[in-house]
C-alpha positions as CSV (number, residue, x, y, z in Angstrom):
1,M,-40.8,-43.5,-11.4
2,A,-41.0,-45.9,-8.5
3,G,-38.1,-47.8,-9.9
4,L,-36.0,-44.7,-10.1
5,I,-36.2,-43.9,-6.4
6,P,-34.2,-47.0,-5.2
7,R,-31.7,-46.4,-8.0
8,F,-31.4,-42.7,-6.9
9,R,-30.9,-43.8,-3.3
10,K,-27.9,-45.9,-4.4
11,L,-26.4,-42.8,-5.9
12,V,-26.8,-40.7,-2.8
13,P,-23.7,-42.0,-1.0
14,L,-21.7,-41.3,-4.2
15,W,-23.0,-37.7,-4.3
16,A,-22.3,-37.3,-0.6
17,F,-18.7,-38.4,-1.2
18,I,-18.3,-35.9,-4.1
19,I,-19.9,-33.0,-2.1
20,V,-17.9,-33.5,1.0
21,A,-14.7,-33.9,-1.0
22,L,-15.5,-30.7,-3.0
23,A,-16.5,-28.8,0.2
24,G,-13.3,-30.0,1.9
25,S,-11.2,-28.8,-1.0
26,Y,-13.1,-25.5,-1.0
27,W,-12.4,-25.2,2.7
28,I,-8.7,-25.8,2.2
29,N,-8.6,-23.2,-0.6
30,L,-10.6,-20.8,1.6
31,N,-8.1,-21.4,4.4
32,Q,-5.2,-20.6,2.0
33,Q,-7.0,-17.4,1.0
34,V,-7.4,-16.5,4.7
35,R,-3.7,-17.0,5.2
36,V,-3.0,-14.8,2.2
37,Q,-5.4,-12.2,3.6
38,E,-3.8,-12.3,7.0
39,Q,-0.3,-12.0,5.5
40,N,-1.4,-9.1,3.3
41,L,-3.0,-7.4,6.4
42,A,0.2,-7.9,8.3
43,M,2.2,-6.6,5.4
44,Q,-0.1,-3.6,5.1
45,Q,0.3,-2.8,8.7
46,L,4.1,-3.2,8.6
47,G,4.4,-1.2,5.4
48,S,2.2,1.6,6.7
49,A,4.2,1.7,10.0
50,Q,7.5,2.1,8.1
51,V,6.1,4.8,5.8
52,S,4.8,6.5,9.0
53,I,8.3,6.4,10.5
54,L,9.8,7.9,7.3
55,E,7.2,10.6,7.1
56,K,7.6,11.4,10.7
57,R,11.4,12.0,10.3
58,M,10.8,14.3,7.4
59,R,7.9,16.1,9.0
60,R,10.0,16.8,12.0
61,A,12.7,18.3,9.6
62,L,10.0,20.5,8.0
63,S,8.9,21.6,11.5
64,A,12.5,22.5,12.4
65,S,12.8,24.6,9.2
66,Y,9.4,26.2,10.0
67,I,10.7,27.1,13.6
68,L,13.9,28.7,12.1
69,G,11.8,30.7,9.6
70,Q,9.4,31.9,12.2
71,D,12.3,33.2,14.3
72,V,13.7,35.1,11.3
73,I,10.3,36.7,10.6
74,R,9.8,37.5,14.3
75,H,13.1,39.5,14.2
76,Q,12.3,41.2,10.9
77,G,15.1,39.4,9.0
78,E,17.8,39.8,11.6
79,V,19.5,36.6,12.7
80,E,19.8,36.6,16.4
81,K,20.8,33.8,18.7
82,F,20.9,31.3,15.8
83,D,23.1,28.8,17.7
84,E,21.0,29.0,20.8
85,L,17.8,28.4,19.0
86,S,19.4,25.6,16.9
87,A,20.7,23.9,20.0
88,G,17.2,23.9,21.4
89,I,15.8,22.3,18.3
90,F,18.6,19.7,18.4
91,S,17.7,18.8,22.0
92,Y,14.4,17.1,20.9
93,M,15.1,16.5,17.2
94,D,18.4,14.6,17.4
95,E,17.9,13.0,14.0
96,I,18.7,16.4,12.3
97,S,22.3,16.6,11.2
98,S,22.4,20.4,10.6
99,L,20.3,23.6,10.4
100,Q,21.0,26.3,7.9
101,L,19.9,29.9,7.1
102,A,20.5,31.2,3.6
103,P,19.7,34.9,3.2
104,D,19.0,35.6,-0.5
105,G,19.7,31.9,-1.2
106,V,23.4,32.0,0.0
107,I,24.3,29.8,3.0
108,R,25.5,32.1,5.8
109,F,24.6,30.3,9.0
110,I,25.0,26.6,9.9
111,Y,24.6,24.7,13.1
112,P,26.8,22.9,14.0
113,L,29.5,24.6,12.0
114,K,32.1,22.0,12.7
115,G,32.4,19.7,9.7
116,N,30.0,21.8,7.7
117,E,32.4,24.7,6.9
118,P,32.6,23.9,3.1
119,A,28.9,24.8,2.7
120,I,29.3,28.4,4.1
121,G,29.0,31.0,1.4
122,R,27.7,28.6,-1.2
123,S,24.7,29.5,-3.4
124,I,21.9,27.0,-3.1
125,D,20.8,27.6,-6.7
126,Q,24.2,26.9,-8.0
127,L,24.6,23.8,-5.9
128,E,21.2,22.4,-7.0
129,N,21.7,23.3,-10.6
130,K,25.0,21.4,-10.6
131,I,23.4,18.3,-9.1
132,F,19.9,18.2,-10.7
133,G,20.3,20.5,-13.7
134,Y,17.6,22.8,-12.2
135,S,16.9,24.3,-8.8
136,P,14.2,22.6,-6.7
137,S,14.5,25.5,-4.2
138,Q,13.1,27.9,-6.8
139,N,9.9,25.8,-6.9
140,V,9.8,26.0,-3.1
141,I,10.1,29.8,-3.2
142,Q,7.4,30.1,-5.9
143,S,5.0,27.8,-3.9
144,A,5.7,29.8,-0.7
145,S,5.6,26.6,1.3
146,A,8.1,24.3,2.9
147,K,9.1,21.1,1.0
148,M,11.6,18.3,1.2
149,I,14.3,18.3,-1.4
150,G,16.6,15.4,-2.3
151,P,18.2,13.0,-2.1
152,L,21.3,15.1,-2.9
153,P,25.0,14.9,-2.1
154,L,26.2,17.5,0.4
155,V,29.2,19.7,-0.1
156,Q,30.5,18.6,3.3
157,G,30.0,15.0,2.4
158,G,27.2,12.5,2.6
159,V,23.7,12.2,1.0
160,A,20.7,13.9,2.7
161,M,17.2,15.1,2.4
162,I,16.8,18.8,3.1
163,A,13.7,20.6,4.4
164,R,13.6,24.0,2.6
165,N,11.3,26.7,4.1
166,P,11.0,29.9,2.1
167,V,11.0,33.0,4.5
168,F,9.0,36.1,3.5
169,I,9.1,39.3,5.5
170,K,6.4,41.9,5.1
171,D,7.4,45.6,4.6
172,N,5.6,48.5,6.1
173,N,2.9,48.2,3.5
174,G,2.2,44.6,4.4
175,I,3.8,43.3,1.1
176,P,5.9,40.1,1.7
177,H,9.4,40.0,0.2
178,F,11.6,37.0,-0.1
179,W,14.3,37.0,2.6
180,G,15.9,33.6,2.1
181,L,15.7,29.9,2.9
182,A,15.6,28.2,6.3
183,S,16.7,24.6,6.0
184,A,17.0,21.4,8.1
185,V,19.3,18.6,6.9
186,V,18.6,15.0,7.6
187,T,21.1,12.4,6.3
188,L,19.6,9.6,4.2
189,S,21.1,7.0,6.4
190,E,19.5,8.5,9.5
191,I,16.1,8.4,7.8
192,V,16.3,4.8,6.5
193,N,18.0,3.4,9.6
194,A,15.1,4.6,11.7
195,T,12.8,2.0,10.1
196,A,12.7,-1.7,10.7
197,L,13.2,-2.6,7.0
198,E,16.3,-4.6,7.6
199,A,14.7,-6.5,10.5
200,M,11.8,-7.3,8.3
201,A,14.2,-8.5,5.6
202,A,15.6,-10.9,8.2
203,Q,12.1,-12.3,8.6
204,G,11.6,-13.0,4.9
205,Y,10.2,-9.7,3.7
206,R,11.6,-8.3,0.5
207,Y,11.5,-4.5,0.0
208,R,12.6,-1.7,-2.3
209,L,12.5,1.9,-1.3
210,C,12.9,4.3,-4.2
211,Y,12.2,7.8,-5.4
212,V,11.0,9.2,-8.8
213,D,12.7,12.2,-10.3
214,I,11.0,14.9,-12.4
215,H,11.6,12.8,-15.5
216,G,9.6,10.0,-14.1
217,K,12.6,7.7,-13.6
218,S,12.8,5.6,-10.5
219,H,16.0,5.5,-8.4
220,P,16.6,3.0,-5.6
221,I,17.3,4.3,-2.1
222,A,17.5,1.0,-0.2
223,Q,16.5,-2.5,-1.0
224,S,16.7,-6.0,0.5
225,A,19.4,-8.5,-0.5
226,I,16.8,-10.7,-2.1
227,P,15.1,-8.9,-5.0
228,L,11.4,-7.9,-4.7
229,N,8.8,-10.2,-6.1
230,Q,7.7,-8.1,-9.1
231,E,4.5,-10.1,-9.6
232,S,3.0,-9.7,-6.2
233,Y,3.9,-6.8,-3.9
234,M,2.3,-3.9,-2.0
235,E,3.1,-0.3,-2.7
236,F,3.1,2.5,-0.2
237,D,3.4,6.1,-1.2
238,M,4.4,8.9,1.1
239,D,2.5,12.1,1.9
240,I,5.3,14.7,2.3
241,P,5.5,17.9,0.3
242,G,8.3,17.6,-2.3
243,V,8.8,13.9,-1.6
244,N,8.0,11.3,-4.3
245,W,9.1,8.2,-2.5
246,T,7.6,4.7,-2.8
247,L,8.0,1.6,-0.6
248,K,7.3,-1.7,-2.2
249,L,7.0,-4.9,0.0
250,S,6.5,-8.5,-0.8
251,H,6.6,-11.8,1.1
252,P,6.3,-15.3,-0.4
253,L,3.6,-17.4,1.2
254,P,5.3,-20.5,2.7
255,V,4.0,-23.9,1.6
256,S,2.2,-25.5,4.5
257,A,3.2,-29.1,5.2
258,L,-0.3,-29.6,6.6
259,T,-2.0,-29.1,3.3
260,V,-1.3,-32.7,2.1
261,L,-2.5,-34.0,5.5
262,A,-5.6,-31.9,5.2
263,Y,-6.5,-33.5,1.8
264,V,-6.0,-37.0,3.3
265,L,-8.4,-36.1,6.1
266,I,-10.9,-34.7,3.7
267,L,-10.8,-38.0,1.8
268,L,-11.4,-39.9,5.0
269,L,-14.3,-37.5,5.9
270,A,-15.8,-38.0,2.4
271,L,-15.7,-41.8,2.9
272,I,-17.3,-41.4,6.3
273,A,-20.0,-39.1,4.8
274,A,-20.7,-41.6,2.1
275,W,-21.2,-44.3,4.7
276,V,-23.4,-42.2,7.0
277,T,-25.5,-41.0,4.0
278,H,-25.9,-44.6,3.0
279,R,-27.4,-45.3,6.4
280,I,-29.5,-42.2,6.5
281,S,-31.0,-42.9,3.0
282,R,-32.7,-45.9,4.5
283,E,-34.6,-43.8,7.1
284,P,-38.4,-44.0,6.9
285,E,-40.2,-42.1,4.2
286,R,-42.0,-40.2,6.9
287,L,-39.1,-37.7,7.2
288,R,-39.2,-36.9,3.5
289,R,-43.0,-36.2,3.7
290,L,-42.5,-34.0,6.7
291,V,-39.9,-31.9,4.9
292,Q,-42.3,-31.6,1.9
293,E,-45.2,-30.5,4.1
294,R,-43.1,-27.9,5.8
295,T,-41.7,-26.6,2.5
296,A,-45.2,-26.3,1.1
297,E,-46.3,-24.4,4.2
298,L,-43.4,-22.0,4.0
299,K,-44.2,-21.2,0.3
300,Q,-47.8,-20.2,1.3
301,H,-46.6,-17.3,3.5
302,A,-44.6,-14.2,2.9
303,Y,-41.4,-15.4,4.6
304,F,-38.9,-13.1,2.8
305,D,-37.7,-9.6,3.5
306,F,-39.0,-7.2,0.8
307,L,-35.8,-5.1,0.6
308,T,-33.0,-7.7,0.5
309,G,-34.9,-10.9,-0.6
310,L,-33.5,-12.7,2.5
311,A,-35.6,-14.7,4.9
312,N,-37.4,-12.5,7.4
313,R,-37.7,-12.9,11.2
314,R,-40.7,-15.2,11.0
315,M,-39.0,-17.6,8.5
316,L,-35.9,-17.6,10.7
317,Q,-37.9,-18.5,13.8
318,D,-39.7,-21.3,12.0
319,T,-36.6,-22.7,10.5
320,L,-34.8,-22.3,13.8
321,Q,-37.6,-24.2,15.6
322,L,-37.3,-27.1,13.1
323,A,-33.5,-27.0,13.4
324,I,-33.5,-27.3,17.2
325,G,-35.6,-30.5,16.9
326,T,-33.5,-31.9,14.1
327,H,-30.2,-31.3,16.0
328,Q,-31.7,-32.9,19.2
329,L,-32.8,-35.9,17.2
330,S,-29.5,-36.4,15.3
331,K,-27.2,-35.4,18.2
332,S,-25.6,-32.8,15.9
333,R,-25.0,-29.1,16.5
334,G,-25.9,-25.9,14.7
335,A,-25.2,-22.2,15.4
336,L,-27.1,-18.9,15.2
337,L,-25.1,-15.8,14.4
338,Y,-26.8,-12.5,15.4
339,M,-25.4,-9.4,13.6
340,D,-26.0,-5.8,13.5
341,L,-24.1,-2.9,12.0
342,D,-22.1,-0.6,14.3
343,D,-23.2,3.0,14.4
344,F,-25.6,2.4,11.5
345,K,-28.0,5.1,12.7
346,R,-25.3,7.7,12.5
347,I,-24.2,6.5,9.1
348,N,-27.8,6.2,7.8
349,D,-28.6,9.8,9.0
350,S,-25.8,11.0,6.8
351,L,-27.2,9.3,3.7
352,D,-30.5,9.6,1.9
353,H,-33.2,6.8,2.1
354,Q,-32.1,5.2,-1.2
355,M,-28.4,5.1,-0.3
356,G,-29.2,3.6,3.1
357,D,-31.3,0.8,1.4
358,Q,-28.5,0.2,-1.1
359,L,-26.0,-0.2,1.7
360,L,-28.2,-2.8,3.4
361,K,-28.6,-4.7,0.1
362,T,-24.8,-4.7,-0.4
363,V,-24.2,-6.0,3.1
364,S,-26.8,-8.8,2.6
365,E,-25.3,-9.8,-0.7
366,R,-21.8,-10.1,0.9
367,V,-23.1,-12.1,3.8
368,T,-25.1,-14.4,1.5
369,A,-22.2,-15.0,-0.8
370,L,-19.9,-15.9,2.1
371,V,-22.4,-18.2,3.9
372,G,-23.5,-19.9,0.7
373,S,-25.2,-23.3,1.2
374,R,-23.9,-23.6,4.8
375,G,-26.9,-22.0,6.3
376,V,-29.8,-19.6,6.1
377,V,-29.3,-15.8,6.0
378,A,-32.1,-13.6,7.3
379,R,-32.7,-9.9,7.8
380,L,-34.5,-9.3,11.1
381,G,-35.3,-5.7,10.4
382,G,-33.4,-2.4,10.3
383,D,-29.7,-3.2,10.4
384,E,-30.1,-6.6,12.1
385,F,-29.1,-9.8,10.3
386,A,-28.9,-13.4,11.3
387,V,-27.2,-16.6,10.0
388,L,-28.4,-20.0,10.9
389,L,-25.7,-22.6,10.3
390,H,-26.8,-26.2,9.7
391,D,-23.6,-27.7,10.8
392,A,-21.5,-26.1,13.6
393,S,-19.7,-29.1,15.1
394,D,-16.4,-27.2,15.0
395,T,-16.3,-23.8,16.9
396,A,-13.1,-23.0,15.2
397,E,-14.9,-23.0,11.8
398,I,-17.6,-20.8,13.3
399,S,-14.9,-18.3,14.4
400,Q,-13.3,-18.4,11.0
401,L,-16.7,-17.6,9.4
402,A,-17.3,-14.8,11.9
403,D,-13.9,-13.3,11.1
404,A,-14.6,-13.6,7.4
405,L,-18.0,-12.0,7.8
406,L,-16.5,-9.1,9.7
407,L,-13.8,-8.6,7.1
408,Q,-16.1,-8.8,4.2
409,I,-18.7,-6.4,5.7
410,S,-16.0,-3.8,6.5
411,Q,-14.8,-3.5,2.9
412,P,-15.7,0.0,1.5
413,I,-19.0,0.3,-0.3
414,S,-19.2,2.6,-3.3
415,L,-22.4,4.6,-3.3
416,R,-22.8,7.5,-5.8
417,N,-19.0,8.1,-6.0
418,R,-18.7,7.9,-2.2
419,Q,-16.8,5.3,-0.3
420,I,-18.8,4.2,2.8
421,S,-17.3,1.9,5.4
422,V,-19.3,0.0,8.0
423,S,-18.5,-2.6,10.5
424,A,-20.6,-5.2,12.4
425,S,-20.8,-7.0,15.7
426,I,-21.8,-10.6,15.9
427,G,-23.2,-12.7,18.8
428,I,-23.0,-16.5,18.4
429,T,-25.1,-19.1,20.2
430,L,-24.9,-22.9,19.7
431,L,-27.9,-25.1,19.5
432,P,-29.0,-27.1,21.2
433,D,-26.0,-26.5,23.7
434,D,-27.2,-23.0,24.6
435,G,-30.9,-23.6,24.7
436,D,-33.4,-26.2,23.8
437,N,-36.2,-23.8,22.8
438,L,-36.7,-20.9,20.5
439,V,-37.0,-18.2,23.2
440,D,-33.7,-19.2,25.0
441,I,-31.7,-19.4,21.7
442,L,-32.9,-16.0,20.5
443,R,-32.3,-14.4,24.0
444,N,-28.9,-15.9,24.4
445,A,-27.9,-14.8,20.9
446,D,-28.9,-11.3,21.7
447,L,-26.9,-11.4,25.0
448,A,-23.8,-12.6,23.0
449,L,-24.3,-9.7,20.6
450,Y,-24.5,-7.3,23.5
451,E,-21.3,-8.6,24.9
452,A,-19.5,-8.4,21.5
453,K,-20.5,-4.7,21.3
454,K,-19.0,-4.1,24.7
455,Q,-15.6,-5.2,23.2
456,G,-15.8,-2.5,20.6
457,K,-16.6,-2.3,16.9
458,N,-16.0,-5.1,14.5
459,C,-16.0,-7.9,17.1
460,Y,-17.8,-11.2,17.7
461,G,-18.4,-13.3,20.8
462,F,-19.9,-16.6,21.9
463,F,-22.7,-16.9,24.4
464,D,-21.6,-17.5,28.0
465,P,-24.1,-18.4,30.7
466,V,-22.3,-15.8,32.9
467,L,-23.6,-13.1,30.5
468,Q,-27.1,-13.6,31.9
469,H,-25.9,-12.7,35.3
470,D,-23.9,-9.8,34.0
471,I,-26.9,-8.4,32.0
472,N,-29.0,-8.6,35.1
473,N,-26.5,-6.5,37.0
474,I,-26.3,-4.0,34.1
475,M,-30.0,-3.7,34.0
476,Q,-30.1,-3.1,37.7
477,V,-27.4,-0.4,37.6
478,E,-29.1,1.2,34.6
479,E,-32.4,1.4,36.5
480,E,-30.5,2.8,39.6
481,L,-28.7,5.4,37.3
482,R,-32.1,6.6,36.0
483,L,-33.4,6.9,39.5
484,A,-30.1,8.7,40.6
485,L,-30.6,11.3,37.8
486,S,-34.1,12.0,38.8
487,D,-33.4,12.0,42.6
488,G,-30.2,14.1,42.5
489,Q,-27.9,11.5,43.8
490,F,-24.9,12.7,41.9
491,V,-22.3,15.2,43.3
492,L,-19.3,17.0,42.0
493,H,-15.8,16.8,43.3
494,L,-13.2,19.3,42.2
495,Q,-9.5,18.7,41.6
496,P,-7.4,21.9,41.7
497,I,-5.1,22.9,38.9
498,F,-2.1,25.0,40.0
499,C,0.4,27.3,38.3
500,L,3.7,25.4,38.6
501,Q,5.8,28.6,38.9
502,S,3.8,30.2,41.7
503,R,1.7,27.3,43.0
504,A,-1.3,29.6,42.7
505,L,-4.7,28.1,42.0
506,K,-5.7,28.6,38.4
507,K,-8.8,26.4,37.9
508,C,-10.4,23.1,38.9
509,E,-11.4,20.0,37.0
510,V,-14.9,18.8,37.6
511,L,-15.2,15.1,38.5
512,I,-18.6,13.3,39.0
513,R,-19.3,11.0,42.0
514,W,-22.5,9.0,42.8
515,Q,-23.7,9.2,46.3
516,H,-25.5,5.8,46.3
517,P,-28.1,5.4,49.0
518,E,-26.9,1.9,49.8
519,R,-23.4,1.5,48.5
520,G,-22.0,4.9,49.5
521,L,-19.9,7.1,47.4
522,L,-19.1,5.5,44.0
523,F,-16.3,6.6,41.7
524,P,-16.9,6.8,37.9
525,G,-15.3,3.3,37.3
526,H,-18.4,1.8,38.9
527,F,-21.0,3.3,36.5
528,I,-19.5,5.3,33.6
529,D,-19.2,2.2,31.2
530,I,-22.8,1.2,31.8
531,A,-23.9,4.8,31.3
532,E,-22.0,4.9,28.0
533,S,-23.5,1.6,26.8
534,T,-27.0,2.5,27.7
535,G,-26.9,6.1,26.4
536,L,-27.4,7.6,29.9
537,I,-24.0,9.3,29.5
538,I,-25.7,12.0,27.4
539,P,-28.1,13.3,30.1
540,L,-25.4,12.6,32.7
541,G,-23.0,14.8,30.7
542,Y,-25.5,17.7,30.5
543,W,-26.1,17.3,34.2
544,V,-22.4,17.7,35.0
545,F,-22.2,20.8,32.7
546,R,-25.3,22.4,34.4
547,A,-24.0,21.6,37.9
548,A,-20.6,23.1,37.0
549,C,-22.4,26.3,35.8
550,D,-24.4,26.4,39.0
551,K,-21.1,26.1,41.1
552,V,-19.6,29.0,39.1
553,V,-22.7,31.2,39.6
554,E,-23.0,30.3,43.3
555,R,-19.4,31.3,43.9
556,I,-19.8,34.7,42.1
557,R,-23.0,35.4,44.1
558,A,-21.1,34.6,47.3
559,G,-18.6,37.4,46.5
560,L,-15.8,34.9,46.2
561,P,-13.0,35.1,43.6
562,A,-14.0,33.5,40.3
563,V,-12.3,30.1,39.6
564,P,-12.7,28.5,36.1
565,L,-14.0,24.9,36.0
566,T,-13.1,22.3,33.3
567,V,-15.7,19.7,32.2
568,N,-15.0,16.5,30.4
569,V,-17.1,15.8,27.2
570,S,-17.8,12.1,26.4
571,A,-17.5,10.4,23.0
572,N,-21.3,9.8,22.8
573,Q,-22.1,13.4,23.9
574,L,-19.7,14.8,21.3
575,K,-21.8,13.1,18.6
576,E,-25.0,14.8,19.6
577,R,-26.3,17.1,16.9
578,D,-27.6,19.7,19.3
579,L,-24.6,19.6,21.7
580,V,-23.8,23.3,21.2
581,V,-27.5,24.3,21.4
582,Q,-27.8,22.5,24.7
583,F,-24.7,24.2,26.1
584,E,-26.0,27.6,25.0
585,R,-29.4,26.9,26.7
586,I,-27.8,25.8,29.9
587,L,-25.5,28.9,30.0
588,Q,-28.5,31.1,29.5
589,E,-30.6,29.4,32.1
590,T,-27.9,29.4,34.8
591,G,-26.4,32.8,33.9
592,A,-22.9,31.3,34.2
593,P,-20.1,33.3,32.3
594,A,-18.9,31.0,29.5
595,A,-15.4,32.3,29.9
596,L,-15.2,30.5,33.3
597,L,-15.9,27.1,31.8
598,E,-13.6,24.9,29.8
599,L,-14.5,21.8,27.8
600,E,-12.0,18.9,27.9
601,I,-12.1,16.6,24.8
602,T,-9.7,13.7,24.3
603,E,-7.2,13.9,21.5
604,S,-8.3,10.5,20.0
605,L,-11.9,11.8,19.6
606,I,-10.8,14.8,17.7
607,M,-8.6,12.7,15.4
608,E,-11.6,10.5,14.4
609,D,-13.1,13.3,12.3
610,M,-10.8,16.4,12.2
611,D,-13.1,18.6,10.0
612,Q,-16.2,17.9,12.2
613,A,-14.1,18.5,15.4
614,V,-12.9,21.9,14.1
615,L,-16.4,23.0,13.3
616,L,-17.8,21.9,16.7
617,L,-14.9,23.5,18.6
618,E,-15.3,26.8,16.7
619,Q,-19.0,26.8,17.7
620,C,-18.1,26.2,21.3
621,R,-15.6,29.0,21.2
622,K,-18.2,31.3,19.8
623,L,-20.3,30.8,22.9
624,G,-17.3,32.0,24.9
625,L,-16.3,28.5,26.2
626,K,-12.7,27.6,26.4
627,V,-11.4,24.3,24.9
628,A,-8.7,21.9,26.1
629,I,-7.3,18.8,24.5
630,D,-7.2,16.0,27.1
631,D,-4.7,13.1,27.2
632,F,-2.5,14.8,24.6
633,G,0.3,12.7,23.2
634,T,-1.6,9.4,23.0
635,G,-3.2,10.1,19.6
636,Y,-1.7,10.9,16.2
637,S,-2.1,14.6,15.8
638,S,0.7,16.5,14.0
639,L,1.8,20.1,14.3
640,A,0.0,21.0,11.1
641,Q,-3.2,19.5,12.4
642,L,-2.9,21.1,15.8
643,K,-2.6,24.5,14.2
644,K,-6.1,24.1,12.7
645,L,-7.7,23.4,16.1
646,P,-9.4,26.3,17.9
647,V,-8.1,25.3,21.4
648,D,-6.7,27.1,24.4
649,T,-5.0,24.3,26.4
650,L,-3.1,21.1,26.0
651,K,-3.2,18.5,28.8
652,V,-0.2,16.2,28.8
653,D,-1.4,12.6,29.4
654,R,-0.5,11.2,32.8
655,S,1.2,8.2,31.2
656,F,4.1,10.5,30.2
657,V,4.2,12.3,33.5
658,Q,4.4,9.0,35.5
659,D,7.6,7.9,33.8
660,L,9.4,11.2,33.6
661,T,12.0,10.1,36.1
662,L,12.5,6.7,34.5
663,D,12.0,7.0,30.7
664,H,14.2,9.3,28.6
665,D,11.8,9.1,25.6
666,D,8.9,10.3,27.8
667,R,11.0,13.2,28.9
668,Q,11.8,14.1,25.3
669,I,8.2,13.8,24.2
670,T,6.9,15.9,27.1
671,A,9.5,18.6,26.5
672,A,8.6,18.7,22.8
673,I,4.9,18.9,23.5
674,I,5.4,21.8,25.9
675,A,7.7,23.6,23.4
676,M,5.3,23.0,20.5
677,A,2.3,24.2,22.6
678,H,4.1,27.4,23.5
679,K,5.0,28.1,19.9
680,L,1.2,28.0,19.2
681,D,0.4,30.2,22.3
682,L,-1.3,27.4,24.1
683,D,-1.3,26.7,27.8
684,V,0.0,23.3,29.0
685,V,-1.4,21.4,31.9
686,A,0.4,18.2,33.1
687,E,-1.9,15.5,34.6
688,G,-1.0,13.0,37.4
689,I,1.8,14.8,39.2
690,E,2.5,12.7,42.2
691,T,6.1,13.3,43.2
692,E,8.4,16.4,43.7
693,E,10.8,15.0,41.1
694,Q,8.0,15.0,38.5
695,F,7.1,18.6,39.5
696,E,10.6,19.9,39.2
697,I,11.1,18.3,35.8
698,L,7.9,19.8,34.4
699,L,8.8,23.2,36.0
700,N,12.2,23.1,34.3
701,Y,10.5,22.3,30.9
702,G,8.4,25.4,31.3
703,C,5.0,23.6,31.9
704,D,2.4,26.2,32.8
705,M,0.1,24.3,35.1
706,G,-0.4,20.9,36.7
707,Q,-2.7,18.7,38.7
708,G,-2.3,15.5,40.7
709,Y,-2.2,14.0,44.2
710,L,1.0,15.9,45.0
711,L,-0.8,19.3,44.5
712,G,-4.3,18.4,45.6
713,R,-6.8,15.6,45.6
714,P,-10.4,15.8,44.3
715,V,-12.6,17.3,47.1
716,A,-16.3,17.2,47.8
717,D,-17.0,20.7,49.1
718,P,-16.0,23.1,46.3
719,F,-16.2,26.4,48.1
720,V,-14.2,25.3,51.2
721,A,-11.6,23.6,49.0
722,L,-11.2,26.5,46.6
723,D,-10.8,29.1,49.4
724,Q,-8.3,27.0,51.2
725,A,-6.3,26.4,48.1
726,T,-6.4,30.1,47.3
727,S,-5.2,31.1,50.7
728,Q,-2.3,28.7,50.4
């Protein structure tokens, strides 16, 4: 045995050479995989964007046919002012080539008529039977819902997609009878040219846009000059009634000229590793005995997490302590990655105990598989994990690992036929650079994690000494916020909202201010973010709602005219399970009429979980509260989604109002929002009106109400401000 040890030592450099060479090759392969993943992600985003453009064009056509049909229903089958209504639709849907009404399936009305005369008097069933051998419009009538039909050649020339909307009119007994079809025609070239497919083709992408007929046969609509790579492509389907279109994208991965150079560098590193290992293998036997002693000691204790089998907090701390000394001695560098899952409490509350445990096991398996032999993976408790990397000489590699961890963790997890998605935040600290002792390393990793969470979900960040100063400031502001809540240092300012037609006061938006005893009056920008991150936004939000109720009651008791108040609801407060219960309790305790209070919720928050938002808003409406969608136009809500929402008011985001006089697109969007809202019997409030030009444009568009510095700034004394505004 004694003779084998020297012989083994001679083989160590060879093994080091092999391991480094294999690890380097693995890294190059991993880098190639990352490049493929990045390219696939870019292609996924580009493809989804093009499909979204195509869907938007056709959804707008469906909306146009819906508006025509509603006008016919409103006039009980009589076609009145067809050209005037059509011209209005054309003003903000310029991609539509023509609008049609076909009583009993025969085309009688077309706008514009010029160039479309051959279609007048033609039977839709006969035309479609001639083209397809059957009539898709009959399927539309039977389904009683609007659908897209095509592509099909037009009698007047060209190829188009047609939005068909069946119109049913109820008789005196409430029985619906088929009246005819309302149609919006969009040429195929207009739909395809709205995308960036040709620009993508110029950048090396290959695409094929096709549709499938009822026989299952695929027909090309548009395709790149270079054929699609049939062996590796992404496929995107469209979610439009009646449309069976598919977009296929591919992009060959370019061969990197740096790959050969990378292999040469790996070979050099392997030779260096062999030489260094040869030197290290001659170190005193003392280090080997020390490792054996520490290993035996670790085995005697329960150093592993019972759920995941990973190292636990104690083992991580002991290993970290040993690693600090080793890196100081060898002048090398390691890294500690602190991780926890974003919004895990909310996700875990929606699952049972076993599913929550299985989710944590799956995450631990993914992290362990990714880290491999490069370090130690530990579960610190709950949803907190840590990775201790033995070698972290290259921060770029650490960043790559962090990106890979975030990507791997965010992949959907299948639990009992449910797809659960989670994300994580990672704080990274280097050792011994960011601390020469266990306490400093752990604290700094926690600070880095906190900073990563501030950036949003699915982010990572390295420790920066400035963080310590920032966290001290945050802790001080948090303490002062708690004191301010208990001492009543917050006040309300009100910004009036006026009727644009009469300039009469309609209501006021409630805005919070902090009357700081030392720093004076502070606006929300000085404290709202900290309130959000510390959870104080929830009691602060309830305070604002209660204070608004008190102001309403105070005004009523003073015998002054009632003025409704609008209150903003934050994202964290919206997630509270007992939000509606708390609102109801405050209304009962203050005696405030619910009809004089309106909740403002941003469009993006509603779009995160539409079904939950509808349920919550319906509960608020049952209390008598009114509901407004704030910052409308910045999210992705559609007409169909908006119809589902129990809301009273849309607030046009100030970003559109600011550029009304400069940006044609913003004017079109604003006009379309106002028209759409009025079709749904919703009031429209424009935010951020600062000039007379903006005021006049909004007034001409038919906007109901507005607020901004032109009309009135937020004021501290609500009663005086409201009475003055009313008198004006």
